[in-house]
NUKOLNU-865829 format. One record per atom (N, C-alpha, C): x, y, z; atom name; residue number from 1; residue in one letter. Coordinates in Angstrom, 2 decimals, always signed. Layout:
NUKOLNU-865829
+---------+---------+---------+------+------+------+
|       u |       v |       w | name | resi | resn |
+---------+---------+---------+------+------+------+
|       X |       Y |       Z |   CA |  NUM |    a |
...
+---------+---------+---------+------+------+------+
//
This chain:
NUKOLNU-865829
+---------+---------+---------+------+------+------+
|       u |       v |       w | name | resi | resn |
+---------+---------+---------+------+------+------+
|  +62.29 |  +41.52 |  +14.30 |    N |    1 |    m |
|  +61.75 |  +42.54 |  +15.17 |   CA |    1 |    m |
|  +60.69 |  +43.32 |  +14.38 |    C |    1 |    m |
|  +59.45 |  +43.16 |  +14.77 |    N |    2 |    d |
|  +58.38 |  +43.81 |  +14.04 |   CA |    2 |    d |
|  +57.65 |  +44.86 |  +14.88 |    C |    2 |    d |
|  +58.35 |  +45.46 |  +15.83 |    N |    3 |    e |
|  +57.76 |  +46.51 |  +16.65 |   CA |    3 |    e |
|  +57.77 |  +47.83 |  +15.89 |    C |    3 |    e |
|  +56.85 |  +48.70 |  +16.26 |    N |    4 |    e |
|  +56.78 |  +50.02 |  +15.65 |   CA |    4 |    e |
|  +57.20 |  +51.07 |  +16.67 |    C |    4 |    e |
|  +57.90 |  +52.08 |  +16.19 |    N |    5 |    y |
|  +58.39 |  +53.17 |  +17.03 |   CA |    5 |    y |
|  +57.95 |  +54.49 |  +16.43 |    C |    5 |    y |
|  +57.76 |  +55.47 |  +17.30 |    N |    6 |    d |
|  +57.45 |  +56.81 |  +16.82 |   CA |    6 |    d |
|  +58.70 |  +57.51 |  +16.30 |    C |    6 |    d |
|  +59.83 |  +57.22 |  +16.96 |    N |    7 |    v |
|  +61.10 |  +57.88 |  +16.63 |   CA |    7 |    v |
|  +62.23 |  +56.88 |  +16.73 |    C |    7 |    v |
|  +63.17 |  +56.94 |  +15.78 |    N |    8 |    i |
|  +64.40 |  +56.17 |  +15.86 |   CA |    8 |    i |
|  +65.54 |  +57.17 |  +15.94 |    C |    8 |    i |
|  +66.32 |  +57.09 |  +17.03 |    N |    9 |    l |
|  +67.46 |  +57.98 |  +17.22 |   CA |    9 |    l |
|  +68.75 |  +57.21 |  +17.02 |    C |    9 |    l |
|  +69.62 |  +57.74 |  +16.20 |    N |   10 |    l |
|  +70.92 |  +57.12 |  +15.95 |   CA |   10 |    l |
|  +71.98 |  +57.92 |  +16.70 |    C |   10 |    l |
|  +72.70 |  +57.25 |  +17.58 |    N |   11 |    g |
|  +73.73 |  +57.90 |  +18.37 |   CA |   11 |    g |
|  +73.26 |  +58.12 |  +19.80 |    C |   11 |    g |
|  +74.21 |  +58.11 |  +20.74 |    N |   12 |    t |
|  +73.88 |  +58.30 |  +22.15 |   CA |   12 |    t |
|  +74.69 |  +59.43 |  +22.76 |    C |   12 |    t |
|  +74.99 |  +60.42 |  +21.95 |    N |   13 |    g |
|  +75.67 |  +61.60 |  +22.46 |   CA |   13 |    g |
|  +74.72 |  +62.44 |  +23.29 |    C |   13 |    g |
|  +75.21 |  +63.54 |  +23.81 |    N |   14 |    l |
|  +74.41 |  +64.39 |  +24.70 |   CA |   14 |    l |
|  +73.12 |  +64.86 |  +24.04 |    C |   14 |    l |
|  +73.21 |  +65.33 |  +22.81 |    N |   15 |    k |
|  +72.01 |  +65.85 |  +22.12 |   CA |   15 |    k |
|  +70.96 |  +64.76 |  +21.94 |    C |   15 |    k |
|  +71.40 |  +63.58 |  +21.54 |    N |   16 |    e |
|  +70.47 |  +62.49 |  +21.31 |   CA |   16 |    e |
|  +69.82 |  +62.02 |  +22.62 |    C |   16 |    e |
|  +70.59 |  +62.02 |  +23.70 |    N |   17 |    c |
|  +70.06 |  +61.60 |  +25.01 |   CA |   17 |    c |
|  +69.02 |  +62.58 |  +25.52 |    C |   17 |    c |
|  +69.29 |  +63.87 |  +25.38 |    N |   18 |    v |
|  +68.33 |  +64.89 |  +25.81 |   CA |   18 |    v |
|  +67.07 |  +64.78 |  +24.96 |    C |   18 |    v |
|  +67.23 |  +64.63 |  +23.66 |    N |   19 |    l |
|  +66.08 |  +64.51 |  +22.77 |   CA |   19 |    l |
|  +65.26 |  +63.27 |  +23.11 |    C |   19 |    l |
|  +65.92 |  +62.15 |  +23.38 |    N |   20 |    a |
|  +65.22 |  +60.92 |  +23.75 |   CA |   20 |    a |
|  +64.43 |  +61.12 |  +25.04 |    C |   20 |    a |
|  +65.01 |  +61.81 |  +26.00 |    N |   21 |    g |
|  +64.31 |  +62.08 |  +27.26 |   CA |   21 |    g |
|  +63.08 |  +62.94 |  +27.05 |    C |   21 |    g |
|  +63.22 |  +63.98 |  +26.28 |    N |   22 |    l |
|  +62.08 |  +64.87 |  +26.01 |   CA |   22 |    l |
|  +60.96 |  +64.15 |  +25.25 |    C |   22 |    l |
|  +61.35 |  +63.36 |  +24.27 |    N |   23 |    l |
|  +60.35 |  +62.61 |  +23.50 |   CA |   23 |    l |
|  +59.67 |  +61.55 |  +24.36 |    C |   23 |    l |
|  +60.43 |  +60.90 |  +25.23 |    N |   24 |    g |
|  +59.86 |  +59.90 |  +26.13 |   CA |   24 |    g |
|  +58.86 |  +60.50 |  +27.09 |    C |   24 |    g |
|  +59.18 |  +61.66 |  +27.64 |    N |   25 |    v |
|  +58.25 |  +62.36 |  +28.54 |   CA |   25 |    v |
|  +56.98 |  +62.75 |  +27.79 |    C |   25 |    v |
|  +57.13 |  +63.03 |  +26.50 |    N |   26 |    a |
|  +55.97 |  +63.40 |  +25.68 |   CA |   26 |    a |
|  +55.15 |  +62.18 |  +25.26 |    C |   26 |    a |
|  +55.59 |  +60.97 |  +25.68 |    N |   27 |    g |
|  +54.83 |  +59.77 |  +25.40 |   CA |   27 |    g |
|  +55.20 |  +59.05 |  +24.12 |    C |   27 |    g |
|  +56.28 |  +59.42 |  +23.50 |    N |   28 |    k |
|  +56.71 |  +58.77 |  +22.26 |   CA |   28 |    k |
|  +57.44 |  +57.47 |  +22.55 |    C |   28 |    k |
|  +57.27 |  +56.49 |  +21.66 |    N |   29 |    k |
|  +58.00 |  +55.22 |  +21.76 |   CA |   29 |    k |
|  +59.27 |  +55.36 |  +20.93 |    C |   29 |    k |
|  +60.43 |  +55.17 |  +21.57 |    N |   30 |    i |
|  +61.71 |  +55.49 |  +20.95 |   CA |   30 |    i |
|  +62.61 |  +54.27 |  +20.86 |    C |   30 |    i |
|  +63.26 |  +54.12 |  +19.72 |    N |   31 |    l |
|  +64.34 |  +53.15 |  +19.56 |   CA |   31 |    l |
|  +65.62 |  +53.97 |  +19.50 |    C |   31 |    l |
|  +66.50 |  +53.75 |  +20.46 |    N |   32 |    h |
|  +67.73 |  +54.54 |  +20.60 |   CA |   32 |    h |
|  +68.91 |  +53.61 |  +20.33 |    C |   32 |    h |
|  +69.66 |  +53.86 |  +19.25 |    N |   33 |    m |
|  +70.73 |  +52.96 |  +18.82 |   CA |   33 |    m |
|  +72.05 |  +53.70 |  +18.71 |    C |   33 |    m |
|  +73.14 |  +52.93 |  +18.89 |    N |   34 |    d |
|  +74.47 |  +53.50 |  +18.74 |   CA |   34 |    d |
|  +75.38 |  +52.43 |  +18.14 |    C |   34 |    d |
|  +76.32 |  +52.85 |  +17.33 |    N |   35 |    r |
|  +77.25 |  +51.90 |  +16.72 |   CA |   35 |    r |
|  +78.31 |  +51.42 |  +17.70 |    C |   35 |    r |
|  +78.52 |  +52.17 |  +18.78 |    N |   36 |    n |
|  +79.52 |  +51.81 |  +19.78 |   CA |   36 |    n |
|  +78.96 |  +50.79 |  +20.76 |    C |   36 |    n |
|  +79.86 |  +50.13 |  +21.50 |    N |   37 |    k |
|  +79.46 |  +49.16 |  +22.52 |   CA |   37 |    k |
|  +79.13 |  +49.83 |  +23.84 |    C |   37 |    k |
|  +79.28 |  +51.14 |  +23.90 |    N |   38 |    y |
|  +79.03 |  +51.88 |  +25.13 |   CA |   38 |    y |
|  +78.08 |  +53.04 |  +24.85 |    C |   38 |    y |
|  +77.46 |  +53.55 |  +25.90 |    N |   39 |    y |
|  +76.47 |  +54.62 |  +25.81 |   CA |   39 |    y |
|  +77.14 |  +55.96 |  +26.05 |    C |   39 |    y |
|  +76.81 |  +56.95 |  +25.27 |    N |   40 |    g |
|  +77.30 |  +58.30 |  +25.53 |   CA |   40 |    g |
|  +78.06 |  +58.95 |  +24.39 |    C |   40 |    g |
|  +78.39 |  +58.20 |  +23.36 |    N |   41 |    g |
|  +79.11 |  +58.78 |  +22.22 |   CA |   41 |    g |
|  +80.38 |  +59.49 |  +22.65 |    C |   41 |    g |
|  +80.61 |  +60.66 |  +22.08 |    N |   42 |    e |
|  +81.80 |  +61.45 |  +22.40 |   CA |   42 |    e |
|  +81.73 |  +62.04 |  +23.81 |    C |   42 |    e |
|  +80.54 |  +62.02 |  +24.41 |    N |   43 |    s |
|  +80.36 |  +62.58 |  +25.75 |   CA |   43 |    s |
|  +80.61 |  +61.56 |  +26.85 |    C |   43 |    s |
|  +80.91 |  +60.32 |  +26.49 |    N |   44 |    a |
|  +81.14 |  +59.27 |  +27.50 |   CA |   44 |    a |
|  +82.32 |  +59.67 |  +28.38 |    C |   44 |    a |
|  +82.15 |  +59.50 |  +29.68 |    N |   45 |    s |
|  +83.20 |  +59.93 |  +30.61 |   CA |   45 |    s |
|  +84.08 |  +58.78 |  +31.07 |    C |   45 |    s |
|  +83.73 |  +57.55 |  +30.70 |    N |   46 |    m |
|  +84.52 |  +56.40 |  +31.10 |   CA |   46 |    m |
|  +85.04 |  +55.68 |  +29.86 |    C |   46 |    m |
|  +86.22 |  +55.13 |  +29.97 |    N |   47 |    t |
|  +86.75 |  +54.31 |  +28.89 |   CA |   47 |    t |
|  +86.08 |  +52.95 |  +28.95 |    C |   47 |    t |
|  +85.50 |  +52.48 |  +27.85 |    N |   48 |    p |
|  +84.85 |  +51.16 |  +27.88 |   CA |   48 |    p |
|  +85.86 |  +50.06 |  +28.16 |    C |   48 |    p |
|  +85.41 |  +49.04 |  +28.86 |    N |   49 |    l |
|  +86.27 |  +47.90 |  +29.18 |   CA |   49 |    l |
|  +86.43 |  +47.02 |  +27.95 |    C |   49 |    l |
|  +87.60 |  +46.48 |  +27.79 |    N |   50 |    e |
|  +87.86 |  +45.55 |  +26.69 |   CA |   50 |    e |
|  +87.18 |  +44.23 |  +26.99 |    C |   50 |    e |
|  +86.77 |  +43.50 |  +25.95 |    N |   51 |    d |
|  +86.19 |  +42.16 |  +26.13 |   CA |   51 |    d |
|  +87.25 |  +41.17 |  +26.50 |    C |   51 |    d |
+---------+---------+---------+------+------+------+
//
């Protein structure tokens, strides 16, 4: 993967999601990553399904 990003955000909790939204509206190219298999971090409201 040889793409370039303006910002790399680690985590998909509430703060990171709001920040990603604001940066995206400002025209920034963002790579948003999380170590979990689901989106939302500690703020996730659903239990992820087992594989």
